[in-house]
N, C-alpha and C positions, 0 to 999 in steps of 0.2 A: 830551571824546571825541565824535567825530562819530557820530551815530546811523546804524545800518545800516538801509537801506530794506527794507521788506517785499518778499518775492519777487514779489508781485502788482503792485508799483509800475510795472513796465514792460510789463504785459500789455495787449493789445488784443484785443477779441473780434471774430472774423471768422466770421460765420455761427454755427454751434453750437460752434466750438472757439476756444481762446485762442492767441494768438501773443505772443511776448515779444521784446523788444529788450534784449540784454545788452551793456553797455559793457565791452569787453575791455581797451582801452588808450586813453589820452588823450595829447594833444600828440605825435602820431605823427610828422608831418613838420615841417620848418622852415616858417615862414610864407612865405618867399620861394620855396618850391617850389610852383608852380601846377600842380595835378594836371590842370587843364583842358588842358594842353599835352602830356599824356603818354598813351601807350597802356599800359594796366595789365593784367597777367595774374597770377592767383594760383594757386599749387599747391594740390591737394586736401588735405584733412585738416589745415586750418590751416597750410598750408605757406608757403614764401617767396613774396614778391611781386616780380615783375619790372616795371621801368618803362623805357620807351623813348620818347624824344620823338617826338611825332606830326609826321611830315615834311610834312604838308599844312598845318600852322599856322605862322605867323610868330611868332617869340619874340624879345622884346627882350633885348638883351645885358645880362647881370647879372655884375658883378664877383664873383670868388670861385667861380664855377661853371665847370666845364670847358666849353670851347667845342667840343671835338671830340665827335662822337657816341659814346654808350656805352649799354650795357644795365646798369642799376643793379638789384642784387638786395638787397631789404630783408626784414627780418622784419616780421611784422604789427604789431610795436610800433614800427616806424620805424628800427630799427637797421640801418645799412648793413653788409651781409655781404660783398659783392664788387661792384666796378665793372669791367665787361668792356668794353674799348675795341672800337668797332665801325667797320670801314671796308670792309665787304664788300657794300655796295650797299643798295638799298631793302629793308626788311623787310615781307613780306606776311603773315607768320604768326608769332605769339609765343604759346607755350603750354607746358603742363607735362604730364608723364606722371604716372601714379599713384605711382611711386616717386621723384618730385621731380627728374626730369631736365628741364632747360630745353630746349625745342625752338625753333629760330629758322629760319624759311624765308624765303629771299630771292626776289626777282622772277624770277631765272633758274633757279629750281628747286633751288638748293643748300640742303641741310638740315644744320644743325649741332645735334648733341645734346650738351649740356653735362651730363656724367654726375655731376658733383659741383658744389658751389657755389663752386669756387675757380678756374674758368676752363678746366679741362681738358675737351676735347671730342673727339668723333668726327664724321666728315663723310661725307655721301653725297649723290647726286643723284637727283631724282625721275625723270629720264629722260623717255621718251615725248614728246620735242620740247618739254619744259617750258622749256628754255633759249631756244628760238626763239619759242615762242608767248607765254611769260610766265605767271607765277602771279598770279591775282587775289586770292585769299584762302585761308585754311586754317581747318580745324576739327580739334580734338584730342579724343581719348578715352583711356582707361586706358593702353594701350601702343601706340597707333597714331594715325594722322592721315589726313585726306583733304584734298587740295589741289584747288581749282577753278581751272582754267586760263582764259585769256582767250578761248579758243574753246569754252568750256563743257565741255571734257573734264574728267573726274574721275580723279585718280590717288590710289590708296589704298596706304598702308604699314601693315601689320598688326603689325610688331614692329620696334623700334629696334635691338635687338641684332643681328639679321640682316635688314636692310631689303631687301625685294624689291618695289619699286613695281609695282603692277598697275593697268591701266585698268579702270574700271567701265563699265557700259553708257552709251553716249553719250546725253545728254539732247537734246531738240530745240533748234533754233536759237531765239534770242530773249533778251531781257534777263532775267537772273537777279536778281530783286528782293531775295531773301534766301534763305538755305539753312541747313540743320542736318543732323545725322546721328544715327542710332540705332546704338549700339555693338553689336558682334556678339553679345554675351551676351544681348541682348534681342530678337533677330530669329529667326524660324523657320528661316531659311537658315543661321544662324550665320555670316553674312557681314555686313559693315557695309552699312547702307542709308542713302542720302542723300536728303533731302527738299528739293526746289527749288521756289521760287515763280517760275513763268514765266507771264506774262499773268495770267489770272484764276484759275488753278488751281494744283494741287500735283502735281509729278511725283516718283515714288520710283524711284531708280536703285540697283541692286545689281550684283553681279558678272556677272549673266547678262542682265538686261533692264531697261528703263526704262518704267514704267507711269504713265499719267495717272489720278489719283484723282478727277477730275471734281468738284473743289470749286469752286463758281462764285461764291464770296464774296470773291475776291481783288481786286487783288494784295495781297500781304502784305509788309510791311516788316521783320517779325521772325518767326522760327520758333524754337520751343524745345521740346525733348523732356524729359519728366519723368525723374527719376533712375532710376525702375524701368522705363522704356520703355513704359509702358501708355498714356500720354496725350501729346497734342500741343497746344501752345498757339500760336495764330496771332494776329498783330496786323496789322490792315489799314492801308492808307494813309489811311483815313478816320477812324481812331481807335477802332476796335472791336477788342476782344479776344475770341477764341473758344477754347474748350477742347473738343477732340474726342478720341475714342478713337484709339489708334495704328493701328487697322485702317480708320479713316476711315468707320466705319459709324454711329457714334453721336455726336451733338452734345450735349455735357454742360452747358455754360453759356456765357453771353455777357455782356460788360461794355462799356459805352460810356464812353470816357474824357473825351469832349468837349474834348479837347486838339487844337489844330491843329499843335502842334509834335511831331514824332515823338520817342519816348523814346530815351534813350541805351542803356538796358538793358531786356531783356525775358527774365526768367529764372524758373525754378521755385524755390520755397522749400519744399523737401521734395517730397512727392508730392501735396499737397492745396491748394496756393495758388501764385499767380503774382505775381512782383514786377515792377512797371513803374516804372522809375526815370528821372527827368529829372535835370538838373544839381543841383538842391537839394531834390528831393521824391521820396519813395518811396511807392508805393501797393501795398498788399498785397491782392490780389483772391482771394477764396475761392469756394467753391461757391455757385452761384446769384447771383453778382455781388456778394456781400458784400464790404465794403471797410474797410481801415484805412489811415491816412495817417501818414507820418513826415516831418518837415521838418528840413533841415540848412541853417543860415544862414551858415556860415563856409566858403564855397567849394565847388568841384565835388566830387561823390562818384563812387565807382566801386563796382560790384557784383561780388563774387567768389563765384560759386556753389559750393556743396558738396552732398553727397548728402542732408544732413539740415537744410539751411538755407542762408543767404547771409551773407557778410561784407560790411558796408558800410564802405568805406574813404574817409576824408576827411582833410584836413590835421591836424585837431585831435582826431580820434577814430577808433577802429576798433570797430564794433559787430557783434554776431552776432544775426541775426534768424532765429528758428525757431519751429516749433509747440511749444507747451508740452507737455512729455512727460506721458503719462497719469499716472504716479506723482506728478509734481509737482502736477498739477491736482487729484489726489485728496487731497493733503495740504493745499494752500494755497488752493484755490478758496474764495471767499467763501461762507459759509453751509454749508460741507460739514460733515457729521457722520460722516465715515469713521473707522474705528478708528485709522488712522495719524494723522489730524488730532487725534484725542482723545489719543493717546499723546504727540504733540508738546506739546500743551497741558499734559499731566500732568507732563512734565519741567520745563516752565516754572513750574508751580505748586510743583514740588519745590524748585526753586532759590529760590523765595520762601518756602519752608518752610510751604506751605499744606497743610492736611489734604485739600484738594480733589484733590491728586495721587492719593491712594489711592482716592478715589471714582471718578476717571476710569479707573484700572486695573481696578477691579471692574466698571465699566460695559462694558468691552471684553474682559473676561476670556476669553470664549469665542472671540474673534477676535484674541487677542493675538499669536499667531504670524504671522498675516497682517499685522498692524500693524507688527511688527518688520521683516518682509521688505520692506514698502513703504517704510519709513523708510530702510532700507539702500539700496534702489534709488534712492530720491529723492535721497539724499546724492550719489550718483554723477552725477546729472543737474544738480546745482547748481554754478554757477561761484563763488558767494560762499562764502568760507572760513567765515564766521560761520555761515551756514545749514547748511553741511556739518557743522560741529561740533554744531550743535543737533540735526540729524536723527540723527547717530550717537549723541549722548547719549540721545536718545529711544529709539533701538534698544537701546542698552546697558541702559537702565533697564528696558525691557520684557523683555529676555531674562534679566535678573537675577531677575525675578519668576517666570519659567517654570521648571518643574522640569527639563525636558529641552528643549534647543535646540542644534541644530548651528550652531556659530559660524563655519564655514568661509567662508560668503559674507560675513559681517561683517568677518572678518580680511582677506579678499581685497579688499574694497571700501576698507578703510583703507589698504592698500598701494597700490591703484590711485590713490586720491586724493592720497596723498603724491607719487606720480610726476607726476600731472597738474598739481598745484599748482606743482611744481618747474619743469616745462617751460613753464607759462603765465606765469611770472614775466617781467617786461618785458625783462630782460637776455637771456633766451632767445627769447621771442616766438613760442611755439608754442601757440596757444590751442585745443588739442584739446578737442572735446566727448567725452563718455564713449563715444558710439556710434562716433565717428571713431577713438578709441583702440582700441576693440575690433576695428575693421576693419584698422587699421594694424598692430596687434600690438606687443608690447614690443620685439621684434627690429627691426621697422621703425622704431620711435621711436629706438632707439639708432643705427640707420643715419643718421637725419636729424641727430642730434646730432654724429655723426662728420663729416658733411658741413660742419657749422658749426664743427668743431674744438673742440667742448665736451667734451673728453676727461674732465675730472674729474667732471662731472655724469654722463656716460655710464658711467663706472666705478662711481659711487655707485648709480646705478639698477640696473646689472647685478648688483652685489653684493646690493642690497636684494631684487631679484626672483630671486636665485639663478640668474642666467644666465651662460654662459661669457664670459670677458673677453679671450680671446686676440685676437679680431679688433680690439678696441679698442686694445690695445697695438701690434699690427702696424700699424694705421692711423696711430697717433701716430708710430711710428718711421719709417714711410714718408714722412709729412709732414716729419719732422725732416730726413731726408736730402735732401728736395727743396728746402727753404727754408733749411736751416741754413747759416750763414756760417762756422762753425768749421772747423778742419782735419779731414781725414778721420779721423785717429787719435782725435781728441777725440770726434767724433760717434760713432765705432764704440764707444769705451769707454763713453760715456754710455748708448748703447742696450743694450749687453751688460750693464752694471751694472744697468740698470733691468729688463731682461727675463729675466735669468738666474734659473732656478728656476721661472719661470711656466709652467704646463702649456699644451701645445698651440700654442706660439709657432712661427710659420713664419718663420725667418730668410731663407728663399728669397724670400718675397714682399717683404721689406724690401730684400734685395739686388737684386731685379729693379727695384724703384723707384729704387735708387741707380744701377743701370746705365742705365736709361732716362733718367736725369738727366745722364748722361755722366760719372758718377763710378765708373769701372771698378775702380780700386784699392780704394775703399771697398766696392764690391759683393763683390770677392774676399775681403776680410777678413771681411765679415759672413757669407759662405757657409761659412767655416771653422767657424762656430758652429751650422750647420744639422746636426742629428744624422741626418737621413734622406738617404741618398745618392740615392735616387730623386728627391728634390727638388733636390739640388745639381746633378746631372749635366746636365739639360736647359739650365739657365741658363748653366753653364760652357761648354757647346757654343755657345750663342748669343753668348757673350762671346769666342769664338775661343780659349778656354783648352782646347784639345783634349786635350793630354797630361794636364793636371790632371784633366779629366773622366774620362779613361780610368783614371787611377790611383785616383780615388775609386770608380769602378764596380768595379774589381778588389778594392779593400779591402772593399767591402760584401759580397762573396761572392755577389752576386746575378747568376747567369749570364745571365738575361734582360737585365738592365741593361747588362752588358758587351757583349752582342750588339747592343743598341740603339746604344751608342756606336760600336762597330766599324762598324755599318751607316752611321752618319752620317759617320764619318771616311772610309770607303771611297768614299762617294758624292762627297765634296767635295775630297779630297786626290788629287794625282797618285799613281799606284801605287807608285812608288819611295819617295815620302815616307811613304805609308801603311805600307810594309814597314819603313822605318827606325823609325817610331814604335813598331811592335809588336815589333821585333827584340829590344829590351832588356827585354821583358815576356813571360816564358815562358807565363804564363796566357793572355794575349791571343793569342800565336802558336798555342798549342794549340787555342784555340777557333776561330780562323780556319781552321786545318787541319781540325778536325772538321767545321766548317760546309761547307768545300769538298768534303770526302769525301761528305757527305750530299747535296750539291748546293747550290751557292752561293746559289741563289734561295730555299732553305728558310729560311736565317737571315739572310744578309747582303743578300738582295735583296727580301724581301717583309715587312719589318717594318712593323707598323701604327704609324704615327708618332704617332697620337693616344693610343695606349696601348701603350707599349713592352713590356708584359708578355705580349702575344699574338704567337705565332709559329705559322705553319701550314705543314704539309707537303702536297705535292701528292698527289692520289689519296686513297684510303681506307686510311690507315695505312701507305702505302708511301712510300719516299723517292725523290727524283729522282736522275738520274745525277750523278756527282761533277763539280765544276767543275775540269776538268783544267787549263784555262788559268791559273786562280788558283793551283793547286797547283804547277804548273811554275815560275811566277814566284816563288812563296814559296820553293821549294827551291833555285832558282837564286840568289836573293838571299842565302840562308843557306848556300850552298855545300854542300847536302845531296844529293850526287850519287846515292847509292844510293836514297834516297827518290824523287828525280827520275826515275831509271830505272824504278822501280816504277810510276810513273804511265804511262810509255810502254808498259810490259808490259800493264797493265790496259786501256789503249787498244787494244793489239794484240788482246787477247782478245775485245774487243767488235766487231772489224772483220768485216764479212761477206766481204771479199775477201782472199785469201791474200797477194797482192802488197802491198796496203796494210799488212796486219799485219806482214809481213816488214820493210817500211820502218820501222815503229814500233820493232820489235825492234832494228834496226840503230842507230837513234837512241839507244835505251837502252844498247846496247853502247858507243857512242861516248862517252856520259857517263862510263862506268866505265873507259874505256881509259887515262885519265891516270894511274890508280893500279892497273895491271894485277895487280901482285903481291898486293895486299890483296883485290882483287876477282876472283881467279882463278876461284873457283867460280861466281860470278854470270856471268862472261864465258863460261865453258864452257856453262853452262845456256842462255844467250842464243844461243850459236852453234848448239847442238843444236836449239833451238826454231826458229831461222831455217832450218836445213837441212830440218827437218820441214815447215815451211810451203812451202819451194820444191818439195819432193817432192809435197806435197798439191796444190799449184798444177798440177803436171804431171798428176797423177791426175785432177783436175777437168777438165782440158783433154782428156785422152786417153780418159777413161771417162765422158764426158758421157752422160746427165744426172746420173750419180751425183756427190755432193759429199763431199769429205773435209776441207775446211778447217774448223779448229776442233776436230778430233778429236785425242785423245792418240795416242802411238805404239801402245799396245796396241789401241786402238779402230781405228786405221788397219789394222793387221795383221789384226785380226778381220774387218773389212769386206772386205779384199782376198781373204782365204781364203774367205769366204762367197760372194763373187762368182766364185770360181774362178781368181783370178789368183795362183797359188801362187808363181810366180817373183818377181813384184813384192813379195809378202809376204816372201820370203826376202831380197830386197834391203834392205827396211826393217829386217828383223831384224838383218842384218849391219851396216848403217850405224849403228844405235843400240845394237849389242852386246846385243841381247835374249838372255837365257840360254835354254838348251835347255828347261829346265823350264817357263819362262814361255811359250816358243813352242809347246810341245806342248799346254799348257793352252788357249792361245788357239785353236790349230788344232782341238782336240777340241770346244771350245764352238761354234766357227763351223760345223764339220761337222754337229754335232748340231742346231744351230739351223736348218740348211737341209735336215735329214733325208737327208744324203748317206751312206746306210748302206754302199754299196759302197766308198766311199772309206775309211770307217772299217775295213771288213773288210780292204782292201788294206793299210792302215797296220798293222793287227794282224798280218797274215800275213808282211809283209816285215821286221818287227822282233821279235826274240825278247825284247828288253827295252825298257821304256819309262822315260824319265827321271822320269816322275811316277807310275810304277807303273801297274798295270792296274785297280785299284779305281775310279779316276775314270771310266774307260771304262765299267765295269759300271754305276756309279751314274748317269752322265749319260744313257747309252742307255736304261736302265731307266726313268728319269724321263721320257724322251721317248716311252715306250710300246712300245719294241721289245724284248719279253721274250726272243724267240728269239736275237737278236744279243747281248743282255746276257748270256745263259747261256753263250755261247762264251768269255766272258772269265773265267768262274769258275775253270776249271782253271789259268789263268795267275795268278789271284790267290791260289790255295790255298797255294803255298809260303810266302807271307809272312803268312798269316793263322793265327789260333788253330785248334786242332783242333776240327772240328765246325761251324765258322762257315759252311762251304759248304752245310750243310743248310738254313739259313735263306735263303741266297742263291738256291738252286734253288727253294725254296718261294715266294719273292717273284716268281720268274719263271713261276710256275704249273706247275712240274714236280715233282709230289709223288712220282712214282715215282723220278725221279732223286735227289730229296732222301732217299727211303727207302734207295736204294743207298748214299748217303753215310752214313746213320745205321747201316746194317748194317756198312759198312766200318769205322766208328769205334765199333761195338758200343754205340750209343746207343739202348737199349731204350725209354726214355721218349719220345724224339722219334719213333721208329718207331711206337709205339703211338698217339701223337697223330695222326700222319699217316694211319694206318689208320682211326682214328675219324672224321677229317675227310672221308676219301674214301668211307667206307661199305663194309661187307663185301660187300654185294650187287652192287657195281659192278665193272666190269672193272678199273678202277684200284685198287680195294680188294683184289681177288683177286691182282693183280700184286704189290702191296705185301706182302700176307700170305705169298705164295709166297717172296718174297725173304728174309723173316725166319724162315721155318720151320726152316731149317737152323742158324740161329744162336740164335734166341730161342725155346726150347722151354718150354711151359707145364707 
């Protein structure tokens, strides 16, 4: 059995700290793959590696290797994930986003974003004359990039999902020796900043201005920004490395390489040291110029930087160079007497059944909790499974001695290490460090496994970490419909059998993948298994399955969803076809009718297409006018003549001019005339309404500026009487057969409203009887305030009223003496006494009332 090396075997001291080189994989690439001829870019967090042959180097023909250009994507272990053929011109930028999207920038400013590792991509252009000027080089960060054009212009893209290329401030003319960028997260302006070496100094360009930092120690062949954005490393053409603060105020350290050959790579290793790499040598420079060297004898190396270290990639090995974590140094540093180190020694003594194990425990008894925690954390920082186990054994031994200890961190670390060891296995090739895993998160790790189509491992990890698995199944099924060679029915059956009963499965996403692949029939079959109509309908509309989409929306009972479909259909179908589609669906027809009555723009015109659940009415709580054109077409298509005539009538009522309104009513009558017998009442009403409008039009013309259009018959008569045109009022009354009772009521109200008391007196004197009786005259005149005139109607009202009612009527008119006469007449002593009391015995009115009652009411 091969002996496992001690963790300190790969340590090198750099200044006061230690750095370690961990061998992740061996025999990475074939011997005939000369990395010296390739441009290499590595994704962050131990991600995939992209290789593209350097166009500036001549390569000898090799049998068995593809002669056409391609971008080859490998894992860190050298497993080929995908070979992407490339024929789109010279590549000026090759990089990765934080979520492992491959970015390829060509010389004409075209950017391809490969959003998975299987060759699918989106594309956009940098614009800003990049196609004419040409791209010189590119730099990438988390979710964006900056391109340097041949005229020194800088074009920034801050997001790949919604790319909006913007020009940064223009640097001065001159040769750009090297350049780098500071991500927006580490700048005060929260905008990307670009550092450019021009002549002897450094210029910093952002969205608003370009400033000279007056560094006079250039020119610089390399510029590198620390992962935390606090430091800048500069490498001069004379072989000197400088580290300064990012505000260019403080020079921190300097190192002279004494090499006349410029390095291939100049990158940060964490935030405390800089890696300078040539073809076969790596120098690690720490604070104060402290140095460690690493040599590689078997071919060219490439450096792939990460936030906590660098990966060193060669044909025969892939190493990870990083600062030794504090907890690892505390446990394993030579000569350490930390509690964690003693606890680890105790478990080794325990395995040898030595009594020294108990002595060690007693020695650190007071610090045992700290020792256990340190061993747990150190296990997470170790790549060696042997030492992971040893550290966890030590932690387990320590916590077994403790009376009380919360084991949550221990359990979490065990779960995390099982996951990390599984994805670090060479078949997967994701050499995540513990810190990288914490940043990437379990869901991010699963997303990377899905991009590699490692579905089984993804399911195991999700189940182990108690994460939802629906996205894994959907991704598997989507890949199945894209690359599956079987018949549509077979694929559909396999997917349904596999996914039935699984929670949260979106068959709509799978069906969309099938439709995008050109398998429309398979997409339709898969959609039948989607339980949520809200997900079915948009895709069915995209697939031109309009009637099926409408039926699904109606079946769901979701009115908003039905309106959404109707809006889409009305917008893209001819009107006749739209009505034909809804004619056999009463629910759809009713909703279209209701929408048109509210105003077509309310529902069928202003649907928010991004979220069909939102519909808005104009105004604050009010509805717009109805869509008469849509209603007319709908009723005409369905041969609903009465409803169609109603639309014309409502239009007529809204018209300001009588002539236009009459024309609308004539059209309504024309619709009903084909079946005059059944529509006799409606035709009669329309005829009368037309006649009224014609008369009102004449009144408007003759009695200008008075207007009558829009008034009812009664209102018209009322207005004519009030204006004094009694003859015209009689004509309207005669034309529309207004009854005498109604006519007298209208005439009375009109005369009272204009306070024409003489006309009311004449009316009373010339007519012994009234069709409406005389009580309304008394009431209306009294309410208008004319008590004298109102009193003249009391004698006419008396015959039809109860005995004694006239007492109260006279009293309301302010005539107490007259009321007392009526009380004496009807021998109503109580009313007489009340009137006397109200008038007062000392007043003339009181004496008159008392005199009237003396002969009748003796005390």
